[in-house]
C-alpha positions, 0 to 999 in steps of 0.5 A: 500500500502506498504511504500517504506521505513521503519526502524526496530530496537530492540537490546534487548535480550529477555530471556523468560520462566519458569526459565528465572530469573536463567539466569541473573547472567550469563548475568551480568558476560558476561558484566563484572558486579559483583555488580548490584543494583536492583531498584523496589518498595515497592509493589514488595518487599512486594509480595516477588517477589525479592526472586527468583531473590536473590536465583538465585545469591546465588551460583554465584560470582555476589553480589547484591550491593543494593536494592532501593525500593523507587519508587513511582507510578509516578516517579520523578526527586527526585527519580532518583537522590536518586537512583543514589546516592544509586548506587554510595554509594554502588559501583554498576556496573549494574542496574536490574529493577524489576517492572512496567512502573514507575520502568522501567522509573526510572531505565532508567533515573538513568542509565543516571545519573550513566553513565554520572555523576552529578545530572542534568538529564534535560540536557539529556531530549528530543530525542537522547541527550545521547552521549554514551552507558550506564551501563549494564541494565536488566529489569524484568517486573512485569506487562504485559502491558507497553512494556517499557522493549523493548522501547527507551523511559522514562518519569519522572515527574518534581514535581516542574513544574508539567510536565512530562519530556520525554527521548528518545535514543537507549542507553536507551534500556536494554541489556536484558528483562527477562520474567518469569511468576513467576513475574506476578502471584500475579498481581490482576485481575483488573491490569491483565485486565488493563495491557493486554488492554494496550498491546492490544492497543499498538498492534492494534495501531501499526498495524493500524496507519500510520508508520506500516511496515511488521515486526512491523505488524508480532509482532503486530498481534502475540501480539493480538492473545496472549492477546485474547488467554490467558487473560480470562484463566488467569482471571479464573485461576490467577496461570496459568503460561503458560497464564501469560507467554503468556501475558508477551510475548504479552506485549513485542511483542506489545512494539517491534511493537509500538516502530517501528511503533508508536501509534495514537489517542487512545494514544493522548486521553489517554495521555491527560486524564491521565494528566487531571484526573490522571487515569492509562494509561492502563485504558485510553487505554481500554476506547478509543480503540473501539471508535477511531477504529470506527472513523478511520474505513472509512480510514483504515477499511481493516487494522482494518478488518485484525485484526478480525483474531487474535482477534476472531480466524479463524472460525469467520474471515472466516464466516464474509464477508470481508466488515463487518470484521472491524465492527466485529473487533470493536464489538469483542473488545467491547464484551471483555471490557464488559466481563472484566467489569463483571469480574474485574470492569475495566471501559468501559466509562468515566462516569464509572471511577467516576473520570472524569467530563464533564467539563474536556472534553474540556481540554482533547480534547485540550491536545490530539490535541497537543499530538505527537501521533496524527500525526501517526493516519490514519485519521486527527482529529480536536478539534470537532472530538476529542470532539465527540469521548469523547462524545461517550466514556462518 
């Protein structure tokens, strides 16, 4: 049944295609910026991914003020303060994030400090605590998974207290997300697979969880179709620019979908497992997705069944009787994971990770029960239910 009320919001301009990077100087100039700072990590720089971006500025009067490449895989308050210091020292006036989730989160948090002044990031933590728009901010993703380029959320670690600090505000959304296939061509197969399953999970949960709405549904189903249509082509031929662009667009579309309709139990379990066993987020999504769908099926089997069309295509959808479509959708995802395991060794079960012990599972279940995403899951879950799902995923 349609909900009587919903909101949908995505003010981020999307610039996508085979020469998208070349448009950035114009976009910066239109916002009055002449000295952007690039925030990235050592891996992006080592892979020479900044070269096409730097080339785009050569014949313009926009000058790169500084390149900050000290972002670790799990960003911290110290990193953000160092980036803000570099921005001020070099008189920069905009931020361009070039990287994956950690780089994008660092850039969002850095933008808070350089706009608001000072070094105390914590007073802006939580939801909607920013008083005004931030400096011009562009995101160039180098993975196709997180969708952070179109979300209002950032998470930064407090290494002293061993907690992750969340920030959420409409002002954290970038002015533009730039999707250029050149930025993901060097992504290795296991990361390509992991980040694609992250995007797929965002889209599946956006569609099947409780805050779904007609507009987020359109983005979610289109994202699923793009992942399923291009992932294996890209793994067969990593230099496939069309496939890389499709996956980048799928990630962004899934990001738009879930930031407007939220996620559910796959994310609750994934956040908890990430905290306990320090496994990458995309890997956690891949582990739990089919088992949570199986658990939710008796409550929202019709919605899960709808997804057979973008997951498997019109022929299989038409050949499958309506009451079997949910099962077929889950088995399609299980088959995808098997194929990814064969091609990239992306773990399908907790035991295949080699990083999780059975003794940790109770801790994972308890943390998942207290995770915010669980409230949007279509079927309620208690501690025992979560332990059962973890047993199935073992």
